[in-house]
MARBA-3410 file (N, C-alpha, C, O; in Angstrom, 1 decimal):
218
-19.0,-3.1,-3.5,-19.8,-4.1,-2.8,-20.6,-3.4,-1.6,-20.3,-2.3,-1.2 ~ -21.7,-4.1,-1.2,-22.5,-3.6,-0.1,-22.4,-4.4,1.1,-22.3,-5.6,1.1 ~ -22.4,-3.8,2.3,-22.3,-4.5,3.5,-23.7,-5.0,3.9,-24.7,-4.4,3.6 ~ -23.7,-6.2,4.4,-25.0,-6.9,4.9,-25.1,-6.6,6.3,-24.3,-7.1,7.1 ~ -26.1,-5.8,6.7,-26.2,-5.4,8.1,-27.2,-6.1,8.9,-27.4,-5.8,10.1
-28.0,-7.0,8.3,-29.1,-7.7,9.1,-28.9,-9.2,9.0,-29.9,-9.9,9.0 ~ -27.7,-9.7,9.1,-27.5,-11.2,9.0,-26.5,-11.7,10.0,-25.7,-12.5,9.7 ~ -26.6,-11.1,11.3,-25.8,-11.7,12.4,-24.4,-11.2,12.4,-23.5,-11.8,13.1 ~ -24.1,-10.1,11.8,-22.7,-9.5,11.8,-22.8,-8.0,12.3,-23.6,-7.2,11.8 ~ -22.0,-7.7,13.3,-21.9,-6.3,13.8,-20.6,-5.8,13.4,-19.6,-6.3,13.7
-20.7,-4.6,12.7,-19.4,-4.0,12.2,-19.0,-2.8,13.1,-19.8,-2.0,13.6 ~ -17.7,-2.7,13.2,-17.1,-1.5,13.8,-16.0,-1.0,12.9,-15.3,-1.9,12.2 ~ -15.8,0.3,12.8,-14.9,0.8,11.8,-13.8,1.7,12.5,-14.2,2.6,13.2 ~ -12.6,1.4,12.2,-11.4,2.1,12.8,-10.8,3.0,11.8,-10.3,2.5,10.8 ~ -10.7,4.3,12.0,-10.0,5.1,11.1,-8.6,4.6,10.9,-7.9,4.4,11.8
-8.2,4.5,9.6,-6.9,3.9,9.3,-5.9,5.0,9.2,-5.6,5.6,8.2 ~ -5.4,5.4,10.4,-4.4,6.5,10.5,-3.4,6.2,11.6,-3.5,5.1,12.3 ~ -2.4,7.1,11.8,-1.3,6.8,12.7,-1.8,6.8,14.2,-1.1,6.3,15.1 ~ -3.0,7.4,14.5,-3.5,7.3,15.8,-3.9,5.9,16.2,-3.9,5.6,17.4 ~ -4.4,5.1,15.3,-4.9,3.8,15.6,-4.1,2.7,15.1,-4.3,1.5,15.5
-3.1,2.9,14.2,-2.2,1.8,13.7,-0.8,2.3,13.7,-0.5,3.4,13.4 ~ 0.1,1.3,14.0,1.5,1.6,13.9,2.0,1.6,12.4,1.2,1.4,11.5 ~ 3.3,2.0,12.2,3.8,2.0,10.9,3.9,0.6,10.2,3.9,0.5,9.0 ~ 3.8,-0.4,11.1,3.8,-1.8,10.6,2.4,-2.3,10.4,2.3,-3.5,10.0 ~ 1.4,-1.5,10.6,0.0,-1.9,10.4,-0.6,-2.7,11.5,-1.6,-3.3,11.4
0.1,-2.6,12.7,-0.5,-3.2,13.9,-1.4,-2.3,14.6,-1.1,-1.1,14.7 ~ -2.6,-2.8,15.0,-3.6,-1.9,15.7,-3.1,-1.6,17.1,-2.6,-2.4,17.8 ~ -3.2,-0.3,17.4,-2.8,0.2,18.7,-3.8,-0.2,19.8,-4.9,-0.5,19.4 ~ -3.4,-0.1,21.0,-4.3,-0.4,22.1,-5.4,0.7,22.1,-5.2,1.8,21.9 ~ -6.6,0.2,22.4,-7.8,1.1,22.5,-8.0,2.0,21.4,-8.0,3.3,21.5
-8.1,1.5,20.2,-8.3,2.3,19.0,-9.7,3.0,19.0,-10.6,2.6,19.7 ~ -9.8,4.1,18.3,-11.1,4.8,18.1,-11.9,4.0,17.1,-11.4,3.7,16.1 ~ -13.1,3.7,17.5,-14.0,3.0,16.6,-15.3,3.7,16.4,-15.8,4.5,17.2 ~ -15.9,3.4,15.2,-17.2,4.1,14.8,-18.2,3.0,14.4,-17.8,2.0,13.8 ~ -19.5,3.2,14.7,-20.5,2.3,14.2,-20.9,2.8,12.8,-20.5,3.8,12.3
-21.8,2.0,12.2,-22.2,2.3,10.8,-22.8,3.7,10.6,-22.7,4.2,9.5 ~ -23.5,4.2,11.6,-24.1,5.5,11.5,-23.2,6.6,11.8,-23.6,7.8,11.8 ~ -21.9,6.3,12.0,-21.0,7.4,12.3,-19.8,7.5,11.3,-19.0,8.5,11.4 ~ -19.8,6.7,10.3,-18.7,6.7,9.3,-18.9,7.9,8.4,-20.0,8.4,8.2 ~ -17.8,8.2,7.6,-17.9,9.3,6.7,-17.5,8.8,5.3,-16.6,7.9,5.2
-18.1,9.3,4.3,-17.8,8.9,2.9,-16.4,9.4,2.6,-15.9,10.5,2.9 ~ -15.6,8.5,1.8,-14.3,8.9,1.4,-13.2,8.6,2.3,-12.0,8.7,2.0 ~ -13.5,8.3,3.6,-12.5,8.1,4.6,-12.1,6.6,4.7,-13.0,5.7,4.5 ~ -10.9,6.2,4.9,-10.5,4.8,5.0,-10.6,4.3,6.4,-10.2,4.9,7.4 ~ -11.1,3.1,6.5,-11.3,2.4,7.8,-10.8,0.9,7.7,-10.9,0.3,6.7
-10.3,0.5,8.8,-10.1,-0.9,9.0,-11.4,-1.5,9.7,-12.1,-0.7,10.3 ~ -11.7,-2.8,9.5,-13.0,-3.3,9.9,-12.8,-4.3,11.0,-12.1,-5.3,10.9 ~ -13.6,-4.2,12.1,-13.8,-5.2,13.1,-15.2,-5.8,13.0,-16.1,-5.1,12.7 ~ -15.2,-7.1,13.1,-16.6,-7.8,13.0,-16.8,-8.6,14.3,-15.9,-9.3,14.8 ~ -18.0,-8.6,14.7,-18.5,-9.5,15.8,-19.7,-10.3,15.2,-20.6,-9.7,14.6
-19.7,-11.6,15.3,-20.7,-12.4,14.7,-21.4,-13.3,15.8,-20.9,-13.5,16.8 ~ -22.6,-13.7,15.4,-23.4,-14.6,16.3,-22.9,-16.0,16.2,-23.4,-16.9,16.9 ~ -21.8,-16.2,15.5,-21.1,-17.6,15.4,-20.0,-17.6,16.4,-19.4,-18.7,16.6 ~ -19.7,-16.5,17.1,-18.7,-16.5,18.1,-17.5,-15.6,17.9,-16.7,-15.5,18.8 ~ -17.3,-15.1,16.7,-16.2,-14.1,16.5,-16.4,-12.9,17.3,-17.5,-12.3,17.4
-15.4,-12.4,18.0,-15.5,-11.2,18.8,-14.5,-10.1,18.4,-13.3,-10.3,18.7 ~ -15.0,-9.1,17.8,-14.1,-7.9,17.4,-12.9,-8.4,16.6,-11.8,-8.0,17.0 ~ -13.2,-9.2,15.6,-12.1,-9.7,14.8,-11.7,-8.7,13.7,-12.5,-8.2,13.0 ~ -10.4,-8.4,13.7,-9.9,-7.5,12.7,-9.6,-8.3,11.4,-8.7,-9.1,11.3 ~ -10.4,-8.0,10.4,-10.3,-8.8,9.2,-9.1,-8.5,8.3,-8.7,-9.3,7.4
-8.5,-7.3,8.5,-7.3,-7.0,7.8,-7.5,-6.1,6.5,-6.5,-5.6,6.0 ~ -8.7,-6.0,6.0,-9.0,-5.2,4.9,-9.1,-3.7,5.3,-9.6,-3.4,6.4 ~ -8.7,-2.8,4.4,-9.0,-1.4,4.6,-10.0,-1.0,3.5,-9.8,-1.3,2.3 ~ -11.1,-0.4,4.0,-12.2,-0.1,3.1,-12.4,1.4,3.0,-12.0,2.2,3.9 ~ -13.2,1.9,2.0,-13.6,3.3,1.9,-15.1,3.3,1.5,-15.4,2.5,0.6
-15.9,4.1,2.1,-17.3,4.2,1.8,-17.5,5.1,0.6,-17.0,6.2,0.5 ~ -18.1,4.6,-0.4,-18.5,5.4,-1.6,-19.9,5.8,-1.6,-20.3,6.7,-2.3 ~ -20.7,5.2,-0.8,-22.1,5.6,-0.5,-22.5,5.2,0.9,-22.6,4.0,1.2 ~ -22.8,6.2,1.7,-23.2,6.0,3.0,-24.7,5.4,3.0,-25.0,4.5,3.8 ~ -25.5,6.0,2.2,-26.9,5.6,2.2,-27.1,4.1,1.8,-27.9,3.4,2.3
-26.3,3.6,0.8,-26.3,2.3,0.4,-25.4,1.3,1.1,-25.3,0.1,0.8 ~ -24.6,1.9,2.0,-23.6,1.1,2.7,-22.6,0.4,1.7,-22.3,-0.8,1.8 ~ -22.3,1.2,0.7,-21.5,0.6,-0.4,-20.0,1.0,-0.2,-19.7,2.1,0.1 ~ -19.1,0.0,-0.3,-17.7,0.2,0.0,-16.8,-0.3,-1.1,-17.3,-1.1,-2.0 ~ -15.6,0.1,-1.2,-14.6,-0.5,-2.0,-13.4,-0.8,-1.1,-13.2,-0.2,-0.1
-12.7,-1.9,-1.4,-11.5,-2.3,-0.6,-10.3,-1.6,-1.2,-10.1,-1.8,-2.4 ~ -9.6,-0.9,-0.4,-8.5,-0.1,-0.9,-7.1,-0.7,-0.5,-6.1,-0.2,-1.0 ~ -7.1,-1.8,0.3,-5.8,-2.4,0.6,-6.0,-3.2,1.9,-7.0,-3.7,2.3 ~ -4.8,-3.5,2.5,-4.7,-4.3,3.7,-4.0,-3.5,4.7,-3.2,-2.6,4.4 ~ -4.3,-3.8,6.0,-3.6,-3.0,7.1,-2.1,-3.1,7.1,-1.4,-2.2,7.5
-1.6,-4.2,6.6,-0.2,-4.4,6.6,0.5,-4.0,5.3,1.7,-3.9,5.2 ~ -0.3,-3.7,4.3,0.2,-3.3,3.0,-0.1,-1.8,2.7,-0.9,-1.4,1.9 ~ 0.6,-1.0,3.4,0.6,0.5,3.3,1.9,1.1,3.7,2.7,0.4,4.3 ~ 2.1,2.3,3.3,3.4,2.9,3.6,3.2,4.3,4.3,2.5,5.2,3.7 ~ 3.7,4.5,5.5,3.5,5.8,6.2,4.6,5.9,7.1,4.5,5.6,8.3
5.8,6.5,6.6,6.9,6.7,7.5,6.8,8.0,8.2,7.3,8.2,9.4 ~ 6.1,9.0,7.6,6.0,10.3,8.2,4.7,11.0,8.1,4.5,12.2,8.1 ~ 3.6,10.1,7.9,2.3,10.7,7.7,1.8,10.7,6.3,0.8,11.4,6.1 ~ 2.5,10.1,5.4,2.1,10.2,4.0,0.9,9.2,3.7,0.2,9.5,2.7 ~ 0.7,8.2,4.4,-0.5,7.3,4.4,-0.8,6.8,2.9,-1.9,7.0,2.4
0.2,6.2,2.3,0.0,5.6,1.0,-0.6,4.2,1.1,0.0,3.3,1.7 ~ -1.8,4.1,0.6,-2.5,2.8,0.6,-2.1,2.0,-0.7,-1.6,2.6,-1.6 ~ -2.5,0.7,-0.7,-2.3,-0.1,-1.8,-3.1,0.5,-3.0,-2.6,0.4,-4.2 ~ -4.2,1.0,-2.8,-5.1,1.5,-3.8,-4.4,2.7,-4.5,-4.4,2.9,-5.7 ~ -3.8,3.6,-3.6,-3.0,4.8,-4.1,-1.9,4.3,-5.1,-1.7,4.9,-6.1
-1.1,3.3,-4.6,0.0,2.8,-5.4,-0.4,2.2,-6.7,0.1,2.6,-7.8 ~ -1.4,1.4,-6.7,-1.9,0.7,-7.9,-2.4,1.8,-8.9,-2.1,1.7,-10.1 ~ -3.1,2.8,-8.4,-3.7,3.8,-9.3,-2.6,4.6,-9.9,-2.6,4.9,-11.1 ~ -1.6,5.0,-9.2,-0.5,5.8,-9.7,0.3,5.0,-10.8,0.7,5.6,-11.8 ~ 0.6,3.8,-10.5,1.4,2.9,-11.4,0.5,2.7,-12.7,1.1,2.8,-13.8
-0.8,2.5,-12.6,-1.6,2.4,-13.7,-1.6,3.6,-14.6,-1.6,3.5,-15.8 ~ -1.8,4.8,-14.0,-1.8,6.0,-14.7,-0.5,6.3,-15.5,-0.5,6.7,-16.6 ~ 0.7,6.0,-14.8,2.0,6.2,-15.4,2.1,5.2,-16.6,2.7,5.6,-17.6 ~ 1.7,4.0,-16.4,1.8,3.0,-17.4,1.1,3.4,-18.7,1.6,3.3,-19.8 ~ -0.1,4.0,-18.5,-0.9,4.4,-19.7,-0.3,5.6,-20.4,-0.2,5.6,-21.6
0.2,6.6,-19.6,0.7,7.8,-20.1,2.0,7.5,-20.9,2.3,8.2,-21.9 ~ 2.9,6.6,-20.4,4.2,6.4,-21.0,4.2,5.1,-21.9,5.2,4.8,-22.5 ~ 3.0,4.5,-22.0,2.8,3.4,-22.9,3.8,2.3,-22.6,4.5,1.8,-23.5 ~ 3.9,1.9,-21.3,4.7,0.8,-20.9,3.9,-0.2,-20.1,2.8,0.2,-19.5 ~ 4.3,-1.4,-20.0,3.6,-2.5,-19.3,4.4,-2.8,-18.0,5.4,-3.5,-18.1
3.9,-2.3,-16.9,4.5,-2.6,-15.6,3.8,-3.8,-15.0,2.7,-3.8,-14.6 ~ 4.6,-4.9,-15.0,4.0,-6.2,-14.5,4.0,-6.3,-13.0,3.1,-6.9,-12.4 ~ 5.1,-5.8,-12.4,5.3,-5.9,-11.0,5.8,-4.6,-10.4,6.5,-3.8,-11.1 ~ 5.6,-4.4,-9.1,6.3,-3.3,-8.4,6.3,-3.6,-6.9,5.4,-4.3,-6.4 ~ 7.2,-2.9,-6.2,7.2,-2.9,-4.8,7.8,-1.6,-4.3,8.5,-1.0,-5.1
7.5,-1.3,-3.1,8.0,0.0,-2.5,8.6,-0.2,-1.1,8.1,-1.0,-0.3 ~ 9.8,0.4,-0.9,10.4,0.4,0.4,10.5,1.8,1.0,10.8,2.7,0.2 ~ 10.2,2.0,2.2,10.4,3.2,2.9,11.7,3.2,3.7,11.9,2.2,4.5 ~ 12.5,4.2,3.6,13.9,4.1,4.2,14.3,5.5,4.7,13.8,6.5,4.2 ~ 15.2,5.5,5.7,15.7,6.8,6.2,16.5,7.5,5.1,17.1,6.8,4.3
16.5,8.8,5.1,17.3,9.6,4.2,17.9,10.7,5.0,17.2,11.8,5.2 ~ 19.1,10.6,5.4,19.8,11.5,6.4,18.9,11.5,7.6,18.7,10.5,8.3 ~ 18.4,12.7,8.0,17.5,12.8,9.1,16.0,12.7,8.8,15.1,12.8,9.6 ~ 15.7,12.5,7.5,14.4,12.5,7.0,14.1,11.1,6.4,14.6,10.1,6.8 ~ 13.2,11.1,5.3,12.8,9.8,4.8,12.8,9.8,3.2,12.8,10.8,2.6
12.7,8.6,2.7,12.7,8.4,1.2,11.9,7.2,0.9,11.7,6.2,1.7 ~ 11.3,7.2,-0.3,10.6,6.0,-0.9,11.4,5.5,-2.0,11.9,6.2,-2.9 ~ 11.7,4.2,-2.0,12.4,3.5,-3.1,11.4,2.6,-3.8,11.0,1.6,-3.2 ~ 11.1,2.9,-5.0,10.2,2.1,-5.8,11.1,1.2,-6.7,12.1,1.5,-7.2 ~ 10.6,-0.1,-6.9,11.1,-1.0,-7.8,10.0,-1.5,-8.8,9.1,-2.1,-8.4
10.2,-1.0,-10.1,9.1,-1.3,-11.1,9.7,-2.4,-12.1,10.8,-2.2,-12.6 ~ 8.9,-3.4,-12.4,9.2,-4.4,-13.3,8.6,-4.2,-14.7,7.4,-4.3,-14.8 ~ 9.4,-3.9,-15.7,8.9,-3.8,-17.0,10.0,-4.2,-18.0,11.2,-4.0,-17.7 ~ 9.6,-4.7,-19.1,10.6,-5.1,-20.2,10.6,-4.1,-21.3,11.2,-4.3,-22.4 ~ 9.8,-3.0,-21.1,9.8,-1.9,-22.2,10.9,-0.9,-21.9,11.2,-0.6,-20.8
11.3,-0.2,-23.0,12.3,0.9,-22.8,11.6,2.1,-22.0,10.4,2.4,-22.3 ~ 12.3,2.7,-21.1,11.7,3.7,-20.2,12.6,4.9,-20.1,13.8,4.8,-20.0 ~ 12.0,6.1,-20.1,12.7,7.3,-19.8,12.6,7.4,-18.2,11.6,7.8,-17.7 ~ 13.7,7.0,-17.6,13.8,6.8,-16.2,13.4,8.1,-15.4,12.6,8.1,-14.5 ~ 14.0,9.2,-15.8,13.7,10.5,-15.2,12.2,10.9,-15.3,11.6,11.3,-14.3
11.7,10.7,-16.5,10.3,11.1,-16.7,9.4,10.2,-15.9,8.4,10.6,-15.3 ~ 9.7,8.9,-15.8,8.9,7.9,-15.0,8.9,8.3,-13.5,7.8,8.3,-12.9 ~ 10.0,8.7,-13.0,10.1,9.1,-11.6,9.2,10.4,-11.4,8.5,10.4,-10.4 ~ 9.3,11.4,-12.2,8.6,12.6,-12.1,7.1,12.4,-12.2,6.3,12.9,-11.4 ~ 6.7,11.6,-13.1,5.2,11.3,-13.3,4.6,10.5,-12.2,3.5,10.8,-11.8
5.4,9.5,-11.7,4.9,8.7,-10.6,4.7,9.6,-9.4,3.7,9.5,-8.7 ~ 5.7,10.4,-9.1,5.6,11.3,-7.9,4.5,12.3,-8.1,3.8,12.5,-7.1 ~ 4.3,12.8,-9.2,3.2,13.8,-9.4,1.8,13.1,-9.3,0.9,13.7,-8.7 ~ 1.6,11.9,-9.8,0.4,11.3,-9.7,0.1,11.0,-8.2,-1.1,11.1,-7.8 ~ 1.1,10.6,-7.5,0.8,10.3,-6.1,0.5,11.5,-5.3,-0.4,11.5,-4.4
1.0,12.7,-5.7,0.7,13.9,-5.0,-0.8,14.3,-5.3,-1.5,14.8,-4.5 ~ -1.3,14.0,-6.6,-2.6,14.3,-6.9,-3.6,13.3,-6.3,-4.7,13.7,-5.9 ~ -3.2,12.1,-6.1,-4.1,11.1,-5.5,-4.2,11.2,-4.0,-5.3,11.0,-3.5 ~ -3.1,11.6,-3.3,-3.1,11.6,-1.9,-2.6,12.9,-1.3,-1.4,13.2,-1.5 ~ -3.5,13.6,-0.7,-3.1,14.9,-0.1,-2.0,14.8,1.0,-1.1,15.7,1.0
-2.1,13.8,1.8,-1.1,13.6,2.8,0.3,13.4,2.2,1.3,14.0,2.7 ~ 0.4,12.6,1.1,1.6,12.4,0.4,2.2,13.8,-0.1,3.4,14.1,0.0 ~ 1.3,14.5,-0.7,1.7,15.8,-1.3,2.3,16.7,-0.2,3.3,17.4,-0.5 ~ 1.7,16.8,0.9,2.2,17.6,2.0,3.5,17.1,2.5,4.4,18.0,2.7 ~ 3.7,15.8,2.7,5.0,15.3,3.2,6.1,15.4,2.1,7.3,15.4,2.5
5.8,15.5,0.8,6.8,15.7,-0.2,7.5,17.0,-0.1,8.6,17.2,-0.6 ~ 6.9,17.9,0.6,7.5,19.3,0.8,8.0,19.4,2.3,8.4,20.4,2.7 ~ 7.9,18.3,3.0,8.4,18.3,4.4,9.3,17.1,4.7,10.5,17.2,4.3 ~ 8.9,16.0,5.3,9.8,15.0,5.7,10.1,14.0,4.7,11.2,13.3,4.8 ~ 9.3,13.8,3.6,9.6,12.8,2.6,10.4,13.5,1.5,9.8,14.1,0.6
11.7,13.5,1.6,12.6,14.3,0.8,13.0,13.7,-0.5,13.4,14.4,-1.4 ~ 12.8,12.4,-0.7,13.3,11.8,-1.9,12.5,10.6,-2.4,12.0,9.8,-1.6 ~ 12.3,10.5,-3.7,11.6,9.4,-4.3,12.6,8.8,-5.4,13.0,9.5,-6.3 ~ 12.9,7.6,-5.2,13.9,6.9,-6.1,13.1,5.8,-6.8,12.4,5.0,-6.1 ~ 13.3,5.7,-8.1,12.7,4.6,-8.9,13.8,3.7,-9.5,14.6,4.3,-10.3
13.7,2.4,-9.3,14.6,1.5,-9.9,13.8,0.7,-10.9,12.8,0.0,-10.5 ~ 14.2,0.7,-12.2,13.5,-0.1,-13.2,14.2,-1.4,-13.4,15.4,-1.4,-13.7 ~ 13.5,-2.5,-13.3,14.1,-3.8,-13.4,13.3,-4.7,-14.4,12.1,-4.5,-14.6 ~ 14.0,-5.6,-15.0,13.3,-6.6,-15.9,12.3,-7.4,-15.0,12.5,-7.7,-13.9 ~ 11.2,-7.7,-15.6,10.1,-8.5,-14.9,10.6,-9.8,-14.3,10.2,-10.2,-13.3
11.6,-10.4,-15.0,12.1,-11.7,-14.6,12.7,-11.6,-13.2,12.8,-12.6,-12.5 ~ 13.2,-10.4,-12.8,13.9,-10.3,-11.5,12.9,-10.5,-10.4,13.2,-11.2,-9.4 ~ 11.7,-10.1,-10.6,10.6,-10.3,-9.6,10.2,-11.8,-9.5,10.1,-12.4,-8.4 ~ 10.1,-12.4,-10.7,9.7,-13.8,-10.8,10.7,-14.7,-10.1,10.4,-15.6,-9.4 ~ 12.0,-14.4,-10.4,13.1,-15.2,-9.9,13.2,-15.1,-8.3,13.5,-16.1,-7.6
12.9,-13.9,-7.8,12.9,-13.7,-6.4,11.8,-14.6,-5.7,12.0,-15.2,-4.7 ~ 10.6,-14.6,-6.4,9.5,-15.4,-5.8,9.9,-16.9,-5.9,9.5,-17.7,-4.9 ~ 10.6,-17.3,-6.9,11.0,-18.7,-7.0,12.0,-19.0,-5.8,12.0,-20.1,-5.2 ~ 12.9,-18.0,-5.6,13.9,-18.2,-4.6,13.4,-18.4,-3.2,13.9,-19.2,-2.4 ~ 12.3,-17.7,-2.9,11.7,-17.8,-1.6,10.5,-18.8,-1.5,9.8,-18.9,-0.5
10.4,-19.6,-2.6,9.4,-20.7,-2.6,7.9,-20.2,-2.7,7.0,-20.8,-2.1 ~ 7.7,-19.1,-3.4,6.3,-18.5,-3.5,5.9,-18.4,-4.9,5.4,-17.4,-5.4 ~ 6.0,-19.5,-5.6,5.6,-19.6,-7.0,4.2,-20.1,-7.2,3.8,-21.0,-6.4 ~ 3.4,-19.5,-8.1,2.1,-20.0,-8.3,1.1,-18.8,-8.3,1.4,-17.8,-7.8 ~ -0.1,-19.1,-8.8,-1.1,-18.1,-9.0,-1.6,-17.5,-7.6,-2.2,-16.4,-7.6
-1.5,-18.3,-6.6,-2.0,-17.8,-5.3,-1.0,-16.9,-4.5,-1.3,-16.4,-3.5 ~ 0.2,-16.8,-5.1,1.2,-15.9,-4.5,1.4,-14.7,-5.3,1.6,-14.7,-6.5 ~ 1.4,-13.5,-4.6,1.6,-12.3,-5.3,2.8,-11.6,-4.7,3.1,-11.7,-3.5 ~ 3.5,-10.8,-5.5,4.7,-10.1,-5.0,4.2,-9.0,-4.1,3.3,-8.2,-4.4 ~ 4.7,-8.9,-2.9,4.3,-7.9,-1.9,4.5,-6.5,-2.5,5.6,-6.2,-3.0
3.5,-5.6,-2.4,3.6,-4.3,-2.9,4.4,-3.3,-1.9,4.9,-2.3,-2.4 ~ 4.5,-3.7,-0.7,5.3,-3.0,0.3,6.2,-4.0,1.0,5.7,-5.0,1.5 ~ 7.5,-3.7,1.1,8.4,-4.5,1.8,9.0,-3.8,3.0,9.4,-2.6,2.9 ~ 9.0,-4.4,4.2,9.4,-3.8,5.4,10.4,-4.7,6.2,10.3,-5.9,6.0 ~ 11.2,-4.1,7.0,12.1,-4.8,7.9,12.9,-5.9,7.2,13.6,-5.7,6.2
12.8,-7.2,7.7,13.6,-8.3,7.2,13.3,-8.6,5.7,14.2,-8.9,5.0 ~ 12.1,-8.4,5.3,11.7,-8.7,3.9,12.4,-7.7,3.0,12.8,-8.0,1.9 ~ 12.4,-6.4,3.4,13.1,-5.4,2.6,14.6,-5.7,2.5,15.2,-5.6,1.5 ~ 15.2,-6.2,3.6,16.6,-6.5,3.6,16.9,-7.7,2.7,17.9,-7.7,1.9 ~ 16.0,-8.7,2.7,16.2,-9.9,1.9,16.1,-9.5,0.4,16.9,-10.0,-0.4
15.2,-8.6,0.1,15.0,-8.2,-1.3,16.2,-7.4,-1.8,16.7,-7.7,-2.9 ~ 16.8,-6.5,-1.0,17.9,-5.8,-1.4,19.2,-6.7,-1.5,20.0,-6.5,-2.4 ~ 19.3,-7.6,-0.6,20.4,-8.6,-0.7,20.3,-9.4,-2.0,21.3,-9.7,-2.6 ~ 19.1,-9.8,-2.3,18.9,-10.6,-3.6,19.3,-9.7,-4.8,20.0,-10.2,-5.7 ~ 18.9,-8.5,-4.8,19.2,-7.6,-6.0,20.7,-7.4,-6.0,21.3,-7.3,-7.1
21.4,-7.3,-4.9,22.8,-7.1,-4.9,23.5,-8.4,-5.4,24.5,-8.3,-6.1 ~ 23.0,-9.5,-4.9,23.6,-10.8,-5.4,23.5,-11.0,-6.9,24.4,-11.5,-7.5 ~ 22.4,-10.5,-7.4,22.1,-10.7,-8.9,22.7,-9.5,-9.7,22.4,-9.4,-10.9 ~ 23.4,-8.6,-9.0,24.1,-7.5,-9.7,23.1,-6.4,-10.2,23.4,-5.7,-11.2 ~ 21.9,-6.3,-9.6,21.0,-5.3,-10.0,21.0,-4.1,-9.1,20.4,-3.0,-9.5
21.7,-4.2,-8.0,21.7,-3.1,-7.0,22.9,-3.1,-6.2,23.3,-4.2,-5.7 ~ 23.5,-2.0,-6.0,24.6,-1.9,-5.1,24.1,-1.5,-3.7,23.5,-0.4,-3.5 ~ 24.4,-2.3,-2.7,23.9,-2.0,-1.3,25.1,-2.0,-0.4,24.9,-1.8,0.8
END
C-alpha cells in the first residue's frame, strides 16, 4: 500500500527496536523519530500520526516496512504488541508467519494455528512454539526446519541463536486444542484470532489450559 502524504496527515516513524520499545511492545519515553524523508528501505518502523482532525502523535500500533522509498510504498509486518524479543532477536509477526508458511509447504502439512512463548532457560532464554496441525509430523525435522528458516529470515535471530537464545522447543497439537481454548475464553468468531505471541498472564493461562487438558506437563 502507499502512504497518502497530502491529505491532512503528518507521519512520524519510530524504529521498531529495543531502544524505542520495551519487550512488551510499549513505547519508551522520548523515542527516536524520523520524518518521511529520513526513513530507510527494509527497516521496520512503528507509526505516529498527527491529523488536522485533532489526533496528536497517535501510535496506531502497526509495524511497517518500506519496500519503495520513492513511491512511499509500505507493507504491514505486524503489531507493536505482537513480536518477540527476549534478547534482541526481534521476531516480528511477519517473520513468524513466513517461517511457518515455508515449513508447511516443505513438509506438506497444514498448520492452522500457532503461537509462541518466550521463556527463561537457566540463565538464558528459549522460544516455545505451539503449532496446530492434524497431519502426521516428523517432530524433530519440523523443529530443525522452523529454526533454520527463522535464521535465514531474521539476522538478529540468527545471531542470538548462537548467543542468548539457547533453545527452540516445538509442541505439535491438534487444531481443536486452539479452538477449544478460544471457546473457553469467550473469543469465538471470525473477528477473533488466536494470538501469535503470548506473554505474562496470557502465557500462564495457555499453559494452565494445556496442563488441564493433559497436553502439557507444567
